[in-house]
TORKOL-4160 file (C-alpha; in steps of 0.2 Angstrom, whole numbers, padded with zeros to 4 digits, m for minus):
385
<pt num="1" X="0612" Y="0653" Z="0260"/>
<pt num="2" X="0598" Y="0661" Z="0268"/>
<pt num="3" X="0593" Y="0659" Z="0286"/>
<pt num="4" X="0575" Y="0660" Z="0294"/>
<pt num="5" X="0573" Y="0674" Z="0307"/>
<pt num="6" X="0582" Y="0672" Z="0323"/>
<pt num="7" X="0573" Y="0662" Z="0336"/>
<pt num="8" X="0569" Y="0671" Z="0352"/>
<pt num="9" X="0574" Y="0661" Z="0367"/>
<pt num="10" X="0569" Y="0665" Z="0385"/>
<pt num="11" X="0581" Y="0666" Z="0399"/>
<pt num="12" X="0577" Y="0658" Z="0416"/>
<pt num="13" X="0574" Y="0672" Z="0429"/>
<pt num="14" X="0578" Y="0687" Z="0417"/>
<pt num="15" X="0572" Y="0697" Z="0403"/>
<pt num="16" X="0576" Y="0688" Z="0386"/>
<pt num="17" X="0592" Y="0696" Z="0379"/>
<pt num="18" X="0594" Y="0699" Z="0360"/>
<pt num="19" X="0599" Y="0683" Z="0351"/>
<pt num="20" X="0615" Y="0682" Z="0340"/>
<pt num="21" X="0617" Y="0669" Z="0326"/>
<pt num="22" X="0633" Y="0661" Z="0321"/>
<pt num="23" X="0637" Y="0649" Z="0306"/>
<pt num="24" X="0651" Y="0638" Z="0302"/>
<pt num="25" X="0652" Y="0628" Z="0286"/>
<pt num="26" X="0654" Y="0609" Z="0281"/>
<pt num="27" X="0667" Y="0605" Z="0269"/>
<pt num="28" X="0672" Y="0594" Z="0254"/>
<pt num="29" X="0691" Y="0588" Z="0253"/>
<pt num="30" X="0696" Y="0588" Z="0234"/>
<pt num="31" X="0712" Y="0579" Z="0238"/>
<pt num="32" X="0722" Y="0573" Z="0252"/>
<pt num="33" X="0712" Y="0560" Z="0261"/>
<pt num="34" X="0718" Y="0551" Z="0278"/>
<pt num="35" X="0734" Y="0563" Z="0277"/>
<pt num="36" X="0728" Y="0575" Z="0290"/>
<pt num="37" X="0732" Y="0565" Z="0305"/>
<pt num="38" X="0748" Y="0559" Z="0298"/>
<pt num="39" X="0754" Y="0577" Z="0298"/>
<pt num="40" X="0752" Y="0578" Z="0280"/>
<pt num="41" X="0745" Y="0590" Z="0266"/>
<pt num="42" X="0726" Y="0592" Z="0262"/>
<pt num="43" X="0716" Y="0602" Z="0251"/>
<pt num="44" X="0698" Y="0605" Z="0256"/>
<pt num="45" X="0686" Y="0619" Z="0253"/>
<pt num="46" X="0672" Y="0625" Z="0265"/>
<pt num="47" X="0656" Y="0623" Z="0255"/>
<pt num="48" X="0639" Y="0633" Z="0255"/>
<pt num="49" X="0630" Y="0621" Z="0267"/>
<pt num="50" X="0632" Y="0627" Z="0285"/>
<pt num="51" X="0626" Y="0623" Z="0304"/>
<pt num="52" X="0618" Y="0638" Z="0311"/>
<pt num="53" X="0618" Y="0642" Z="0330"/>
<pt num="54" X="0606" Y="0655" Z="0338"/>
<pt num="55" X="0611" Y="0659" Z="0355"/>
<pt num="56" X="0606" Y="0669" Z="0370"/>
<pt num="57" X="0614" Y="0671" Z="0387"/>
<pt num="58" X="0609" Y="0663" Z="0403"/>
<pt num="59" X="0611" Y="0670" Z="0421"/>
<pt num="60" X="0616" Y="0652" Z="0427"/>
<pt num="61" X="0630" Y="0640" Z="0421"/>
<pt num="62" X="0617" Y="0629" Z="0412"/>
<pt num="63" X="0619" Y="0625" Z="0393"/>
<pt num="64" X="0602" Y="0621" Z="0385"/>
<pt num="65" X="0602" Y="0615" Z="0367"/>
<pt num="66" X="0589" Y="0611" Z="0355"/>
<pt num="67" X="0593" Y="0602" Z="0338"/>
<pt num="68" X="0581" Y="0605" Z="0324"/>
<pt num="69" X="0588" Y="0590" Z="0314"/>
<pt num="70" X="0584" Y="0578" Z="0329"/>
<pt num="71" X="0569" Y="0588" Z="0336"/>
<pt num="72" X="0578" Y="0584" Z="0353"/>
<pt num="73" X="0583" Y="0596" Z="0368"/>
<pt num="74" X="0597" Y="0593" Z="0380"/>
<pt num="75" X="0604" Y="0601" Z="0395"/>
<pt num="76" X="0620" Y="0601" Z="0405"/>
<pt num="77" X="0629" Y="0611" Z="0419"/>
<pt num="78" X="0646" Y="0619" Z="0415"/>
<pt num="79" X="0650" Y="0615" Z="0433"/>
<pt num="80" X="0648" Y="0596" Z="0431"/>
<pt num="81" X="0664" Y="0589" Z="0438"/>
<pt num="82" X="0664" Y="0574" Z="0428"/>
<pt num="83" X="0656" Y="0576" Z="0411"/>
<pt num="84" X="0654" Y="0561" Z="0400"/>
<pt num="85" X="0650" Y="0558" Z="0382"/>
<pt num="86" X="0633" Y="0549" Z="0380"/>
<pt num="87" X="0635" Y="0542" Z="0361"/>
<pt num="88" X="0622" Y="0556" Z="0356"/>
<pt num="89" X="0623" Y="0571" Z="0344"/>
<pt num="90" X="0623" Y="0582" Z="0360"/>
<pt num="91" X="0641" Y="0576" Z="0363"/>
<pt num="92" X="0648" Y="0588" Z="0349"/>
<pt num="93" X="0639" Y="0602" Z="0358"/>
<pt num="94" X="0645" Y="0597" Z="0376"/>
<pt num="95" X="0662" Y="0591" Z="0371"/>
<pt num="96" X="0667" Y="0609" Z="0364"/>
<pt num="97" X="0660" Y="0617" Z="0379"/>
<pt num="98" X="0669" Y="0605" Z="0391"/>
<pt num="99" X="0686" Y="0607" Z="0380"/>
<pt num="100" X="0685" Y="0627" Z="0380"/>
<pt num="101" X="0682" Y="0627" Z="0399"/>
<pt num="102" X="0697" Y="0614" Z="0402"/>
<pt num="103" X="0707" Y="0626" Z="0390"/>
<pt num="104" X="0705" Y="0640" Z="0403"/>
<pt num="105" X="0690" Y="0650" Z="0395"/>
<pt num="106" X="0675" Y="0652" Z="0407"/>
<pt num="107" X="0660" Y="0652" Z="0398"/>
<pt num="108" X="0642" Y="0659" Z="0402"/>
<pt num="109" X="0627" Y="0648" Z="0402"/>
<pt num="110" X="0617" Y="0650" Z="0386"/>
<pt num="111" X="0601" Y="0644" Z="0377"/>
<pt num="112" X="0606" Y="0637" Z="0361"/>
<pt num="113" X="0595" Y="0633" Z="0344"/>
<pt num="114" X="0604" Y="0623" Z="0332"/>
<pt num="115" X="0600" Y="0622" Z="0313"/>
<pt num="116" X="0611" Y="0610" Z="0303"/>
<pt num="117" X="0610" Y="0612" Z="0284"/>
<pt num="118" X="0625" Y="0601" Z="0281"/>
<pt num="119" X="0620" Y="0583" Z="0276"/>
<pt num="120" X="0623" Y="0571" Z="0291"/>
<pt num="121" X="0633" Y="0556" Z="0289"/>
<pt num="122" X="0638" Y="0561" Z="0270"/>
<pt num="123" X="0656" Y="0564" Z="0274"/>
<pt num="124" X="0654" Y="0583" Z="0273"/>
<pt num="125" X="0660" Y="0586" Z="0291"/>
<pt num="126" X="0643" Y="0590" Z="0299"/>
<pt num="127" X="0652" Y="0586" Z="0315"/>
<pt num="128" X="0665" Y="0599" Z="0313"/>
<pt num="129" X="0652" Y="0612" Z="0308"/>
<pt num="130" X="0642" Y="0610" Z="0323"/>
<pt num="131" X="0659" Y="0611" Z="0334"/>
<pt num="132" X="0665" Y="0627" Z="0326"/>
<pt num="133" X="0648" Y="0635" Z="0327"/>
<pt num="134" X="0644" Y="0631" Z="0344"/>
<pt num="135" X="0662" Y="0635" Z="0351"/>
<pt num="136" X="0662" Y="0652" Z="0341"/>
<pt num="137" X="0645" Y="0656" Z="0348"/>
<pt num="138" X="0649" Y="0651" Z="0366"/>
<pt num="139" X="0665" Y="0661" Z="0366"/>
<pt num="140" X="0656" Y="0677" Z="0359"/>
<pt num="141" X="0642" Y="0674" Z="0371"/>
<pt num="142" X="0655" Y="0674" Z="0386"/>
<pt num="143" X="0664" Y="0689" Z="0379"/>
<pt num="144" X="0680" Y="0677" Z="0376"/>
<pt num="145" X="0692" Y="0681" Z="0362"/>
<pt num="146" X="0701" Y="0666" Z="0355"/>
<pt num="147" X="0712" Y="0665" Z="0339"/>
<pt num="148" X="0704" Y="0655" Z="0326"/>
<pt num="149" X="0718" Y="0643" Z="0325"/>
<pt num="150" X="0716" Y="0639" Z="0344"/>
<pt num="151" X="0697" Y="0637" Z="0340"/>
<pt num="152" X="0700" Y="0624" Z="0327"/>
<pt num="153" X="0713" Y="0616" Z="0338"/>
<pt num="154" X="0701" Y="0614" Z="0353"/>
<pt num="155" X="0686" Y="0608" Z="0341"/>
<pt num="156" X="0698" Y="0595" Z="0335"/>
<pt num="157" X="0703" Y="0590" Z="0353"/>
<pt num="158" X="0684" Y="0589" Z="0357"/>
<pt num="159" X="0681" Y="0577" Z="0343"/>
<pt num="160" X="0696" Y="0566" Z="0347"/>
<pt num="161" X="0695" Y="0567" Z="0366"/>
<pt num="162" X="0677" Y="0569" Z="0370"/>
<pt num="163" X="0668" Y="0562" Z="0356"/>
<pt num="164" X="0680" Y="0548" Z="0353"/>
<pt num="165" X="0684" Y="0550" Z="0334"/>
<pt num="166" X="0702" Y="0552" Z="0331"/>
<pt num="167" X="0701" Y="0564" Z="0316"/>
<pt num="168" X="0715" Y="0576" Z="0311"/>
<pt num="169" X="0713" Y="0595" Z="0311"/>
<pt num="170" X="0707" Y="0598" Z="0292"/>
<pt num="171" X="0689" Y="0599" Z="0295"/>
<pt num="172" X="0688" Y="0611" Z="0310"/>
<pt num="173" X="0702" Y="0622" Z="0302"/>
<pt num="174" X="0694" Y="0624" Z="0286"/>
<pt num="175" X="0677" Y="0628" Z="0294"/>
<pt num="176" X="0687" Y="0641" Z="0302"/>
<pt num="177" X="0698" Y="0648" Z="0288"/>
<pt num="178" X="0688" Y="0644" Z="0271"/>
<pt num="179" X="0686" Y="0657" Z="0258"/>
<pt num="180" X="0674" Y="0659" Z="0244"/>
<pt num="181" X="0679" Y="0652" Z="0227"/>
<pt num="182" X="0696" Y="0645" Z="0234"/>
<pt num="183" X="0702" Y="0629" Z="0241"/>
<pt num="184" X="0714" Y="0628" Z="0254"/>
<pt num="185" X="0731" Y="0620" Z="0254"/>
<pt num="186" X="0734" Y="0615" Z="0272"/>
<pt num="187" X="0750" Y="0609" Z="0280"/>
<pt num="188" X="0743" Y="0599" Z="0295"/>
<pt num="189" X="0759" Y="0599" Z="0305"/>
<pt num="190" X="0763" Y="0619" Z="0305"/>
<pt num="191" X="0745" Y="0624" Z="0301"/>
<pt num="192" X="0753" Y="0635" Z="0287"/>
<pt num="193" X="0740" Y="0637" Z="0273"/>
<pt num="194" X="0738" Y="0645" Z="0256"/>
<pt num="195" X="0722" Y="0648" Z="0247"/>
<pt num="196" X="0721" Y="0643" Z="0228"/>
<pt num="197" X="0707" Y="0649" Z="0216"/>
<pt num="198" X="0697" Y="0636" Z="0208"/>
<pt num="199" X="0697" Y="0636" Z="0189"/>
<pt num="200" X="0684" Y="0649" Z="0183"/>
<pt num="201" X="0676" Y="0637" Z="0171"/>
<pt num="202" X="0674" Y="0623" Z="0184"/>
<pt num="203" X="0662" Y="0619" Z="0198"/>
<pt num="204" X="0661" Y="0607" Z="0212"/>
<pt num="205" X="0648" Y="0594" Z="0212"/>
<pt num="206" X="0645" Y="0582" Z="0227"/>
<pt num="207" X="0637" Y="0566" Z="0225"/>
<pt num="208" X="0628" Y="0557" Z="0240"/>
<pt num="209" X="0628" Y="0538" Z="0238"/>
<pt num="210" X="0615" Y="0538" Z="0251"/>
<pt num="211" X="0625" Y="0524" Z="0260"/>
<pt num="212" X="0636" Y="0523" Z="0276"/>
<pt num="213" X="0641" Y="0506" Z="0280"/>
<pt num="214" X="0641" Y="0502" Z="0299"/>
<pt num="215" X="0660" Y="0499" Z="0300"/>
<pt num="216" X="0666" Y="0516" Z="0295"/>
<pt num="217" X="0668" Y="0524" Z="0313"/>
<pt num="218" X="0678" Y="0508" Z="0320"/>
<pt num="219" X="0689" Y="0506" Z="0303"/>
<pt num="220" X="0694" Y="0525" Z="0304"/>
<pt num="221" X="0703" Y="0522" Z="0321"/>
<pt num="222" X="0710" Y="0505" Z="0314"/>
<pt num="223" X="0718" Y="0514" Z="0299"/>
<pt num="224" X="0725" Y="0527" Z="0310"/>
<pt num="225" X="0733" Y="0513" Z="0322"/>
<pt num="226" X="0740" Y="0505" Z="0307"/>
<pt num="227" X="0748" Y="0521" Z="0301"/>
<pt num="228" X="0756" Y="0523" Z="0319"/>
<pt num="229" X="0763" Y="0506" Z="0316"/>
<pt num="230" X="0772" Y="0511" Z="0302"/>
<pt num="231" X="0779" Y="0527" Z="0310"/>
<pt num="232" X="0785" Y="0516" Z="0325"/>
<pt num="233" X="0795" Y="0505" Z="0311"/>
<pt num="234" X="0802" Y="0520" Z="0302"/>
<pt num="235" X="0807" Y="0529" Z="0317"/>
<pt num="236" X="0818" Y="0514" Z="0323"/>
<pt num="237" X="0831" Y="0520" Z="0310"/>
<pt num="238" X="0826" Y="0537" Z="0307"/>
<pt num="239" X="0823" Y="0547" Z="0324"/>
<pt num="240" X="0816" Y="0562" Z="0315"/>
<pt num="241" X="0801" Y="0551" Z="0309"/>
<pt num="242" X="0787" Y="0558" Z="0319"/>
<pt num="243" X="0773" Y="0554" Z="0307"/>
<pt num="244" X="0771" Y="0547" Z="0289"/>
<pt num="245" X="0773" Y="0565" Z="0283"/>
<pt num="246" X="0793" Y="0562" Z="0287"/>
<pt num="247" X="0794" Y="0546" Z="0275"/>
<pt num="248" X="0798" Y="0546" Z="0258"/>
<pt num="249" X="0795" Y="0534" Z="0244"/>
<pt num="250" X="0813" Y="0527" Z="0244"/>
<pt num="251" X="0812" Y="0524" Z="0263"/>
<pt num="252" X="0795" Y="0515" Z="0260"/>
<pt num="253" X="0802" Y="0504" Z="0246"/>
<pt num="254" X="0817" Y="0500" Z="0257"/>
<pt num="255" X="0805" Y="0493" Z="0272"/>
<pt num="256" X="0793" Y="0484" Z="0261"/>
<pt num="257" X="0800" Y="0467" Z="0267"/>
<pt num="258" X="0800" Y="0472" Z="0285"/>
<pt num="259" X="0781" Y="0479" Z="0285"/>
<pt num="260" X="0767" Y="0468" Z="0285"/>
<pt num="261" X="0758" Y="0469" Z="0268"/>
<pt num="262" X="0744" Y="0479" Z="0275"/>
<pt num="263" X="0753" Y="0491" Z="0285"/>
<pt num="264" X="0764" Y="0493" Z="0270"/>
<pt num="265" X="0749" Y="0498" Z="0258"/>
<pt num="266" X="0743" Y="0510" Z="0271"/>
<pt num="267" X="0759" Y="0518" Z="0272"/>
<pt num="268" X="0759" Y="0519" Z="0252"/>
<pt num="269" X="0744" Y="0528" Z="0251"/>
<pt num="270" X="0747" Y="0542" Z="0264"/>
<pt num="271" X="0765" Y="0544" Z="0256"/>
<pt num="272" X="0759" Y="0546" Z="0238"/>
<pt num="273" X="0743" Y="0555" Z="0243"/>
<pt num="274" X="0755" Y="0569" Z="0251"/>
<pt num="275" X="0764" Y="0571" Z="0234"/>
<pt num="276" X="0748" Y="0571" Z="0224"/>
<pt num="277" X="0741" Y="0586" Z="0234"/>
<pt num="278" X="0758" Y="0596" Z="0232"/>
<pt num="279" X="0756" Y="0592" Z="0213"/>
<pt num="280" X="0737" Y="0597" Z="0213"/>
<pt num="281" X="0742" Y="0614" Z="0220"/>
<pt num="282" X="0753" Y="0617" Z="0207"/>
<pt num="283" X="0741" Y="0611" Z="0194"/>
<pt num="284" X="0729" Y="0625" Z="0200"/>
<pt num="285" X="0743" Y="0638" Z="0199"/>
<pt num="286" X="0747" Y="0633" Z="0182"/>
<pt num="287" X="0730" Y="0633" Z="0176"/>
<pt num="288" X="0729" Y="0615" Z="0172"/>
<pt num="289" X="0712" Y="0607" Z="0178"/>
<pt num="290" X="0716" Y="0592" Z="0168"/>
<pt num="291" X="0730" Y="0587" Z="0178"/>
<pt num="292" X="0721" Y="0591" Z="0194"/>
<pt num="293" X="0708" Y="0579" Z="0188"/>
<pt num="294" X="0720" Y="0565" Z="0185"/>
<pt num="295" X="0726" Y="0566" Z="0202"/>
<pt num="296" X="0709" Y="0565" Z="0209"/>
<pt num="297" X="0708" Y="0549" Z="0200"/>
<pt num="298" X="0725" Y="0542" Z="0206"/>
<pt num="299" X="0719" Y="0547" Z="0224"/>
<pt num="300" X="0703" Y="0537" Z="0223"/>
<pt num="301" X="0711" Y="0522" Z="0216"/>
<pt num="302" X="0725" Y="0523" Z="0230"/>
<pt num="303" X="0710" Y="0524" Z="0243"/>
<pt num="304" X="0701" Y="0510" Z="0235"/>
<pt num="305" X="0716" Y="0498" Z="0234"/>
<pt num="306" X="0729" Y="0503" Z="0247"/>
<pt num="307" X="0718" Y="0511" Z="0261"/>
<pt num="308" X="0703" Y="0501" Z="0257"/>
<pt num="309" X="0690" Y="0514" Z="0263"/>
<pt num="310" X="0680" Y="0514" Z="0246"/>
<pt num="311" X="0665" Y="0503" Z="0244"/>
<pt num="312" X="0656" Y="0497" Z="0228"/>
<pt num="313" X="0643" Y="0513" Z="0228"/>
<pt num="314" X="0657" Y="0525" Z="0229"/>
<pt num="315" X="0667" Y="0516" Z="0215"/>
<pt num="316" X="0652" Y="0516" Z="0205"/>
<pt num="317" X="0648" Y="0534" Z="0207"/>
<pt num="318" X="0666" Y="0538" Z="0202"/>
<pt num="319" X="0665" Y="0527" Z="0187"/>
<pt num="320" X="0648" Y="0535" Z="0181"/>
<pt num="321" X="0656" Y="0552" Z="0182"/>
<pt num="322" X="0669" Y="0547" Z="0171"/>
<pt num="323" X="0658" Y="0544" Z="0157"/>
<pt num="324" X="0650" Y="0561" Z="0158"/>
<pt num="325" X="0657" Y="0575" Z="0146"/>
<pt num="326" X="0666" Y="0589" Z="0155"/>
<pt num="327" X="0672" Y="0580" Z="0171"/>
<pt num="328" X="0689" Y="0584" Z="0175"/>
<pt num="329" X="0691" Y="0572" Z="0189"/>
<pt num="330" X="0681" Y="0563" Z="0203"/>
<pt num="331" X="0685" Y="0553" Z="0219"/>
<pt num="332" X="0677" Y="0548" Z="0235"/>
<pt num="333" X="0679" Y="0561" Z="0249"/>
<pt num="334" X="0678" Y="0559" Z="0268"/>
<pt num="335" X="0682" Y="0545" Z="0279"/>
<pt num="336" X="0675" Y="0532" Z="0266"/>
<pt num="337" X="0664" Y="0517" Z="0267"/>
<pt num="338" X="0649" Y="0526" Z="0259"/>
<pt num="339" X="0646" Y="0545" Z="0260"/>
<pt num="340" X="0651" Y="0556" Z="0245"/>
<pt num="341" X="0661" Y="0558" Z="0230"/>
<pt num="342" X="0668" Y="0575" Z="0224"/>
<pt num="343" X="0669" Y="0580" Z="0206"/>
<pt num="344" X="0678" Y="0594" Z="0198"/>
<pt num="345" X="0666" Y="0598" Z="0182"/>
<pt num="346" X="0665" Y="0611" Z="0169"/>
<pt num="347" X="0651" Y="0622" Z="0173"/>
<pt num="348" X="0643" Y="0621" Z="0157"/>
<pt num="349" X="0641" Y="0602" Z="0159"/>
<pt num="350" X="0634" Y="0603" Z="0177"/>
<pt num="351" X="0616" Y="0600" Z="0172"/>
<pt num="352" X="0620" Y="0585" Z="0161"/>
<pt num="353" X="0631" Y="0578" Z="0175"/>
<pt num="354" X="0618" Y="0580" Z="0188"/>
<pt num="355" X="0604" Y="0573" Z="0177"/>
<pt num="356" X="0614" Y="0558" Z="0170"/>
<pt num="357" X="0624" Y="0552" Z="0186"/>
<pt num="358" X="0607" Y="0552" Z="0196"/>
<pt num="359" X="0599" Y="0542" Z="0182"/>
<pt num="360" X="0613" Y="0529" Z="0180"/>
<pt num="361" X="0616" Y="0527" Z="0198"/>
<pt num="362" X="0598" Y="0524" Z="0203"/>
<pt num="363" X="0596" Y="0512" Z="0189"/>
<pt num="364" X="0611" Y="0502" Z="0195"/>
<pt num="365" X="0608" Y="0502" Z="0213"/>
<pt num="366" X="0589" Y="0507" Z="0217"/>
<pt num="367" X="0595" Y="0522" Z="0226"/>
<pt num="368" X="0591" Y="0540" Z="0223"/>
<pt num="369" X="0607" Y="0550" Z="0226"/>
<pt num="370" X="0607" Y="0567" Z="0232"/>
<pt num="371" X="0618" Y="0578" Z="0220"/>
<pt num="372" X="0623" Y="0595" Z="0226"/>
<pt num="373" X="0631" Y="0608" Z="0214"/>
<pt num="374" X="0642" Y="0619" Z="0226"/>
<pt num="375" X="0652" Y="0634" Z="0228"/>
<pt num="376" X="0668" Y="0636" Z="0239"/>
<pt num="377" X="0662" Y="0647" Z="0254"/>
<pt num="378" X="0669" Y="0657" Z="0268"/>
<pt num="379" X="0673" Y="0650" Z="0285"/>
<pt num="380" X="0663" Y="0653" Z="0301"/>
<pt num="381" X="0656" Y="0670" Z="0304"/>
<pt num="382" X="0642" Y="0679" Z="0314"/>
<pt num="383" X="0626" Y="0683" Z="0304"/>
<pt num="384" X="0623" Y="0702" Z="0306"/>
<pt num="385" X="0605" Y="0709" Z="0304"/>
């Protein structure tokens, strides 16, 4: 995706230095939802929608940032002894700066211009994109070298501890390590990963329902707490259980009477979803997109019924996709309660899919969806030239 010419930003008390431009992509998760914070397996792809950060150094320790998306500027001091979140888009910028500093990386002040092209609030990780792009830019601006795995970890920590959303590492990791034309199978415990090529005849289509129900943020943390309740139960008899990753279907079945009905279903989703991710990887290796699509459908039903993070708009979008020729599979993607679905579709049917799903969804809901035909993209990079 092209970027307009870099913006020249003045530096207080000095001559303007050359601007540098960095980008980090959003992501879509094909399968493996709500497994990342349970030390499980996920299969996301970076997408060709990115957040772009233009940065110039300052002579002081001030970070000044302007967001095109919000048409707002903020400023904060890296030497602030007690930085606090303010419930604002700028928490992602301040959060990664504070977290990098706390990890021992001394940053130089900077003037930053942010241009986000990842749809906001659609479940495509616009927050991870701004954190990774800003973190990468701040490090390079300060001549600090940091391993990308460590950058992903620190971006996750900023989201968890500063912003206050207890996300797993998937979003930040794939924003750092994504690769064009491939999905990334990630072990969220070891951070080992393997890239799998998407079927040549298929494309990714993301359908934005244009709704985001207000309970999404709070319910995310509730689901995480319910999973942790399950872990506490299983670890009583099996000390090696540190996360639901360590629990098998037989363990779950034996404990059904001892768990509340809600916690049982939350655990069942995570345990079976991990198995689906591994089966999906084998389906790609075997060149079997039909099986991959079936697993996507199973994943959506589990998210709808066991994890209860879908909504009527997401369910409708998945149902409509299933009526279109050439669709291998469809499911909700992201945290849930609105946002987007992801669809694996034969490329030759992409135009019909986009037209018919948009028409039928609008007829049923009165909402005009945004539908994006996407490519898997490379992870974070500096834009040269």
